[in-house]
C-alpha positions as CSV (number, residue, x, y, z in Angstrom):
1,X,2.2,19.2,-57.7
2,X,5.7,17.9,-58.1
3,X,7.4,15.1,-56.1
4,X,9.7,17.5,-54.2
5,X,6.6,19.2,-52.6
6,X,4.8,15.9,-51.6
7,X,4.5,15.3,-47.8
8,X,6.4,12.5,-46.0
9,X,4.5,9.3,-45.6
10,X,2.2,9.9,-48.5
11,X,1.7,7.7,-51.6
12,X,1.4,9.6,-54.9
13,X,0.9,8.6,-58.5
14,X,3.1,9.9,-61.3
15,X,1.2,11.9,-63.9
16,X,4.0,13.4,-66.0
17,X,7.8,13.6,-66.4
18,X,8.9,17.1,-67.4
19,X,12.7,16.7,-67.6
20,X,14.5,16.7,-71.0
21,X,17.2,14.6,-72.6
22,X,19.5,12.6,-70.3
23,X,17.7,13.7,-67.1
24,X,14.4,12.4,-68.2
25,X,16.0,9.1,-69.5
26,X,17.8,8.6,-66.2
27,X,14.6,9.1,-64.2
28,X,12.7,6.6,-66.4
29,X,15.6,4.1,-66.1
30,X,15.1,4.2,-62.4
31,X,11.6,2.9,-62.9
32,X,9.7,6.1,-62.4
33,X,7.2,6.2,-65.3
34,X,3.7,7.7,-65.8
35,X,1.1,5.9,-63.7
36,X,3.5,4.3,-61.1
37,X,2.9,4.8,-57.4
38,X,5.6,6.4,-55.2
39,X,5.7,6.3,-51.4
40,X,7.7,9.2,-49.8
41,X,9.7,7.5,-47.0
42,X,11.7,10.4,-45.6
43,X,13.5,13.6,-46.4
44,X,17.0,14.5,-45.2
45,X,17.2,17.2,-42.4
46,X,18.2,19.9,-44.8
47,X,15.6,18.9,-47.4
48,X,17.9,17.2,-49.9
49,X,17.8,14.2,-50.9
50,X,14.3,12.6,-50.8
51,X,14.1,8.9,-50.1
52,X,11.2,7.1,-51.9
53,X,9.9,3.6,-52.5
54,X,9.0,2.8,-56.1
55,X,8.2,-0.6,-57.6
56,X,9.3,-2.3,-54.4
57,X,12.7,-0.8,-53.9
58,X,14.1,2.2,-52.1
59,X,15.5,5.1,-54.2
60,X,17.1,8.4,-53.2
61,X,16.5,11.4,-55.5
62,X,18.0,14.9,-55.4
63,X,15.3,17.5,-54.9
64,X,16.2,19.1,-58.2
65,X,15.5,15.8,-60.0
66,X,12.3,15.3,-58.0
67,X,11.0,18.6,-59.2
68,X,10.8,17.1,-62.8
69,X,8.2,14.5,-61.6
70,X,4.6,15.7,-61.5
71,X,2.3,13.7,-59.2
72,X,-1.2,13.7,-57.9
C-alpha cells in the first residue's frame, strides 16, 4: 500500500521509497526514510495535500509525492 491510500488517523511504517532522482532525495531530506513511523493527521477536502506527522513534526505532502512512499 502507498501513503496516499492510508486512512486518516492511522500510523504506518515506511517500507520502501520508489521515487527516482530529485523526487526521492527531496522525500528523504524531509525525514521520510525506510523504517520510520508516519501518522496521517488529515487530508484536504479535495484529497490533496495530505498532512502527516513524521519524526515529531508536521509535514504536508502532495498526493503525487505520497504515492512514491510504500507503507505497511
